C-alpha positions, 0 to 999 in steps of 0.5 A, spaced: 345 921 070 343 914 074 337 915 079 339 913 086 335 912 093 337 916 099 336 912 106 329 915 108 323 911 110 319 914 104 323 916 098 322 918 091 327 921 086 328 922 079 324 926 074 320 925 067 321 930 062 315 932 058 317 936 052 313 941 049 305 941 051 299 945 048 297 950 053 290 946 054 294 940 056 298 944 061 292 947 064 289 940 065 296 938 068 296 943 073 290 941 076 292 934 077 298 934 083 297 929 088 301 926 094 307 924 090 308 928 083 307 935 081 308 939 075 315 942 075 317 950 073 314 952 066 311 945 065 317 941 063 317 936 068 314 931 073 317 932 079 317 928 086 313 933 091 317 937 096 312 935 102 313 928 104 306 924 103 303 919 107 296 915 108 296 912 101 300 906 099 306 908 095 306 903 090 299 904 089 299 911 089 305 913 085 304 909 079 296 911 079 298 919 079 303 918 073 298 914 069 293 920 070 298 925 068 300 921 062 292 920 060 291 928 060 296 928 054 294 927 047 296 921 043 301 925 039 304 928 046 305 922 049 309 919 043 313 925 043 315 924 051 322 925 052 321 921 059 325 919 065 325 915 071 322 915 078 325 911 083 321 910 090 321 906 096 315 905 101 315 904 108 316 896 108 322 898 104 320 895 097 324 899 092 321 899 084 323 904 078 318 907 073 321 908 067 317 912 062 319 913 055 314 914 049 308 914 053 309 907 056 311 906 063 315 900 065 316 897 072 323 894 074 325 891 081 332 892 083 337 886 081 344 886 083 349 885 078 356 885 080 359 884 073 357 891 072 359 894 078 362 901 078 367 905 083 363 910 088 366 915 093 369 911 099 367 917 104 360 918 101 358 911 101 361 910 108 357 916 111 351 914 107 351 907 111 347 906 117 352 903 122 347 900 127 344 896 121 350 895 117 352 887 115 359 885 114 362 879 111 369 878 108 376 877 110 382 881 111 389 880 113 394 885 116 401 885 120 400 888 127 403 888 134 402 883 139 395 884 142 392 887 136 387 881 135 384 882 142 383 889 140 379 887 134 375 882 138 373 888 143 371 893 137 366 888 134 364 886 141 362 893 144 359 896 137 352 898 139 349 895 133 341 893 132 343 886 130 348 882 135 349 876 131 354 874 126 361 870 127 368 873 127 374 869 127 381 872 128 387 868 127 395 870 128 400 867 124 407 870 126 406 878 125 400 877 120 393 877 123 387 874 119 380 876 121 374 873 117 367 876 118 360 873 117 354 877 118 357 882 123 353 888 125 358 893 125 359 900 122 364 899 116 367 906 117 368 905 124 371 898 122 376 901 117 378 906 121 380 900 127 383 896 122 388 902 119 390 904 126 392 896 127 395 895 121 403 896 122 405 897 116 399 900 114 400 898 107 400 891 109 392 891 110 389 887 105 382 884 104 375 884 101 368 886 105 361 885 102 357 891 106 350 891 106 344 892 111 340 887 115 334 891 113 329 888 108 329 890 101 336 894 102 339 892 096 341 899 094 345 900 100 350 894 098 357 895 096 364 892 096 370 894 100 376 892 097 383 893 101 389 893 097 396 895 100 392 899 105 388 903 100 381 902 100 376 902 094 368 902 094 364 899 088 357 898 088 353 893 083 348 895 078 341 895 080 337 896 074 337 894 067 341 898 062 338 903 057 
């Protein structure tokens, strides 16, 4: 199961499976709990702490704690370690993934790969996105009654985002409206609802929108919204190397 990242200031998700450890090793590990990691039930896993940590820089503290846990094991136990992944975001928004396998720790930074994009649940991803910092670019078209272009412009102009920037170009050709958005700060869910209300008929709605965030280091929030004959689908790129 892939490890995801939730939209919080400090966050660590995932787990590291430890396999079978000796009683003496388990006793030693039980004394090593830190700010970020703790020994799970029955000593089978390392898990993020339930209490949100603070103080120590995240990208320094978590790897150090992980190394301390692995260092307390015997070489044979480290070699047999089933392992796992931990994904962490710090206060500055930086995101890294720590992959543990056979006693080795690999550090990975996210890199978007749209060739490996996967479909995601539309309603869930719209609910996760912080509308106030959302950034949308792309183009849509649909048939609409007279005056619909003014309602699109009014919606974007009145949206209470944190980044009042970007460009919107709306044109009409007969019954068909086309709207081109460039780094527009509006909520994707609210925008989709507006477009669906205006499209007459609904199946005339077509287009593709790139949705991201104005916040720094926020690749894990990016997704692509496709509109085909009024049906909306969402896709998210792969962020991490396979394996």
